[in-house]
Structures are given as structure tokens and as C-alpha cells.
C-alpha positions in Angstrom: -21.7 -48.9 -22.1 -25.3 -48.5 -20.6 -26.7 -45.2 -21.5 -30.0 -43.5 -20.1 -32.2 -41.1 -22.6 -34.4 -39.1 -21.9 -37.5 -37.7 -23.4 -40.6 -35.4 -22.9 -39.6 -31.9 -21.8 -40.1 -28.9 -22.8 -42.5 -25.7 -22.0 -45.7 -26.1 -20.3 -48.4 -23.4 -19.1 -49.0 -23.5 -14.8 -51.6 -26.3 -14.0 -50.7 -28.2 -17.1 -48.9 -31.9 -17.6 -45.4 -33.4 -18.8 -44.8 -37.1 -19.0 -41.4 -37.7 -19.1 -39.6 -40.8 -20.3 -35.9 -43.0 -19.6 -34.6 -45.6 -21.8 -32.3 -47.7 -20.9 -29.9 -49.1 -23.6 -26.8 -51.2 -23.8 -25.5 -54.3 -21.7 -28.2 -54.8 -19.0 -28.7 -57.7 -17.6 -30.5 -56.2 -14.4 -32.0 -52.8 -13.6 -32.6 -51.9 -9.8 -33.8 -49.1 -8.5 -34.8 -46.0 -10.6 -35.6 -42.7 -10.2 -36.0 -38.7 -11.2 -33.7 -36.0 -9.9 -33.9 -32.2 -10.3 -31.7 -29.3 -10.3 -33.2 -26.1 -10.3 -31.0 -22.7 -11.5 -28.6 -21.9 -8.6 -30.1 -24.8 -6.4 -28.3 -28.6 -5.5 -30.1 -31.5 -7.1 -33.2 -33.0 -5.8 -35.0 -36.4 -5.5 -37.9 -36.1 -6.9 -38.9 -39.6 -7.0 -37.8 -43.2 -6.8 -39.4 -46.4 -7.9 -37.7 -50.0 -7.0 -37.4 -53.1 -8.7 -40.6 -54.5 -7.5 -42.6 -51.5 -8.0 -42.7 -49.5 -4.4 -42.7 -45.9 -5.1 -41.0 -42.9 -2.6 -41.4 -39.1 -3.6 -40.5 -35.8 -2.6 -43.3 -34.3 -0.5 -43.3 -31.0 -2.9 -44.8 -33.5 -5.4 -46.9 -36.0 -4.0 -50.6 -36.2 -5.2 -49.4 -34.7 -8.7 -46.6 -36.7 -9.9 -46.5 -39.9 -10.7 -43.8 -42.4 -11.1 -43.8 -45.8 -13.1 -41.1 -48.7 -15.1 -42.2 -50.8 -17.6 -39.2 -53.6 -17.3 -39.7 -55.1 -20.2 -38.7 -52.1 -22.0 -36.0 -50.7 -19.5 -37.7 -47.4 -19.1 -39.3 -45.5 -16.2 -41.8 -42.9 -16.6 -42.3 -39.9 -14.7 -45.9 -38.1 -15.0 -46.2 -34.6 -13.7 -49.8 -32.6 -13.9 -50.8 -30.0 -11.9 -47.5 -28.4 -12.6 -46.1 -25.2 -10.8 -43.4 -22.5 -11.6 -41.1 -24.1 -9.2 -41.4 -27.3 -10.5 -39.2 -25.8 -13.3 -35.6 -26.9 -13.8 -33.5 -29.6 -15.3 -35.1 -33.3 -14.8 -32.2 -36.2 -14.6 -33.2 -40.1 -15.1 -31.0 -42.4 -13.1 -30.9 -46.0 -13.0 -28.9 -48.5 -10.7 -27.9 -51.2 -13.4 -26.0 -54.6 -12.8 -23.7 -56.0 -15.8 -21.4 -57.9 -13.8 -21.2 -55.0 -11.2 -23.7 -52.4 -10.0 -23.6 -48.9 -11.7 -24.9 -45.6 -11.1 -26.3 -44.8 -14.2 -27.8 -40.8 -15.6 -29.8 -39.6 -18.1 -28.5 -36.1 -19.9 -31.0 -34.2 -18.4 -34.1 -32.5 -20.0 -35.0 -28.7 -19.3 -39.0 -28.7 -17.9 -40.5 -25.0 -17.4 -43.2 -23.9 -16.1 -44.5 -20.5 -17.3 -47.3 -18.3 -18.4 
């Protein structure tokens, strides 16, 4: 069974930075696209950033120029570097991965809280 374990969330002041990590473990033959989503209280979950197996990236307009998604295929790990954080970035952040172990599956992390406040 494949699992995604996130780390790196916390409390940060506006203008600060945080780096989230998400490591995949288990019976993995291949990982396709990986991404980060977030859900603020009372709002729907939204896409933050995605990175394909080939390294192509795409970002939500609200985070372009501030957030950077990356991955280390040797470690089955993805990262989200978040700079110039704003209070509106406050949310639970979830990592996502498409994994192949005989068939393709969508796997989600447990979520990590990011709070931007002074």
C-alpha cells in the first residue's frame, strides 16, 4: 500500500517562508504527476501547484512567483517552497500523487496546517 507523508507546516509571519515535503512510500513502481492542494476553512480544496514526471510545472495564479514546486524522483519526494507568505495562504495543505503499481491510483497525504499570522 502506498502512503504519502507530509511535513513542514507550521505558523509563520506574513512575508515569511516555509518548505513542505511529501514522501511516498510503499509498493511503488512509478510515480506520475505530483501536486499540492490546499483547503481553507469554509472553502473548497483548490490546486496550488503540480509537477509532471518530466518536471513541467503549473501554478495557481494566486501563488505564481511566490511558490515553487519540485521533486526528487530518487527519493519519491516532492517539495513546496513557499515564500512571501500572506494571511490568505492559511490553509491545510495536502500533497497528491499519481502512482502506478499494476494500475494507476490517486494517493493523498494526511494534510499539514499552514498558518500565516502576525
